[in-house]
N, C-alpha and C positions, 0 to 999 in steps of 0.2 A: 477414307483417308489413307494415303500411301504409307506403307510400313516405314519407309525412311524418315518420314515426318515425325512419327512417334519416337523413333530412336533419337532424332535431333532434339525433340522436346525433353526427353528424359535426360539426355546429356546436359542440356542447358539447366534443367532443374538440379541435377547433381552438382554442377558448378556453382549455381546460386546457393544451394544448401551449404556447401563448403564455406563460401564467403560469409553466409549468415552465422554459421557455427563459430567461425573465427571472431566475428564481431560480437557475438553473444558472450564469448569467453571474456572479452574486454569489459562488457557490462558487469559480469560477475565480479571481476577484479575491482571495478569502481565501487560497486555496492558493498563488497566486503571491506574495502578500505574505509569507506564512509562509516559503516557500522562499527568498525574497530575504533575509529576516532570518537564516535558518540559514546561508546562503552568506556573508552579511556577517560573521557571528560567526567565520568562518574556523577552525572547529574541526578540520576535516580528518580526521574520523573517520567511517567507515561504521557505520551502525547498522541492525540488523534488529530489529523488534519480536519478542518471543517468539512462536513459532508459535501458541500457544494464544490470544493476544490480537491478533495482527497480521493476521489474515485479512480481506481486503476482500470476497472472493467465493469460492465453491467450487461445483464441479459436483456433481451427484448421484453418490453412490458407485455404482460398478459392481463386480460380483464377477468375479474371474478365478481360474483355477486355475494355480498355480505349484508345481512339484515336489510334486504330489499334495496340495496344501493349498489351500483356498479363501481368497483374500485380497480385501480391499475396497480399491479404487483410486478416487481422485478427484483432480481438479486444483484447486488453490487459488491465489489471487492474494494476495500479501503486501505490506504497506507497508514501504518502506525509505528511508533517506537514504544516497545513494551517489554516488561519483564516476563519471560516465559519460564518454563520449568528448569531449563538449563542456563538461564541468564538473560541479559538484555539483548534484544535483537530489533533490527528493522523487520517489520512483520506486516502481514495482511490479516484482515478479518472480513468475513462475509456477512453482509447485512441483507435483510429483507426490506425493500423500499416500497412504501405504500403511497400512491398518488404523489410521487416525487419527493417524499420526505422519508428520512431514515425512520424505520419502524422498530425492528428488533434485530438483535444479534443472532445470526444463524450458526456461525462457526468461527472459531479462532480465538485469539490470534494465533497465527502460525508463522514460522520464519519466512521472510521474503525469499530467501535462497531456495525454498521449496516451491515457490509460486511458478506459474506458467511463464514462459518466455515473454509473452505479450504483456503480462503484468509487471515483470521485471523491467522491460523497456519503458513502460508507462511510469514506473517509479522514478526513473532518472529525471523525468520532467518535474517531479514533485519534491525532489530532495531539498531544493532551496527553501521551499515553503515549510517543509518539516523542520529544518534547522532553525528557521525563523520562529516557528511555534515553540520549539524547545527553548530557545533563548528567551522568548516572552514568558514562558512558564517558569523558567529559572528566576527571572527578575521579579515576577509576582511572588514566588516563594520567598525570596530575600526580603521583599517588603512585608510579607506576612510575618516572617520571623522577627523582623525589626519592630513591628507593631506589637507582637506578643511580648517582646522583651520589655517594652514600656509599661506593660501591665504588671510586671513583677516588681513588688516593692521589697527592697532589701534592707 
């Protein structure tokens, strides 16, 4: 490969990286604004998107043998809204997935702001669903409270 070609490729890569970094900054702004609105709403409910729709990333499946049967294992990162040590956050949690079904919690939750760029980009696609799940959970909590009030005899 001629030396000039590599120089052109590197120059192109640097220009692309600069554009990506600018776009990524806008993602962080959007995620921070949404997180602030969710916190301001003061719903106080943790919500995990259904596993089938809430996955931000997943490793390639690996096969393992367990009790004489072959199972498919992979790690997946899921979007959540949860209370962490320092308050409420959009967050991720890492799961172990066995044969396509959520199996066990591996790690997390941890703030989405600390997730990889790919996971933060993927989270943008899932924000509508997460807000819908929060709204549903809040409505169910209201119904539960109203039902509990009916049980109290004054």
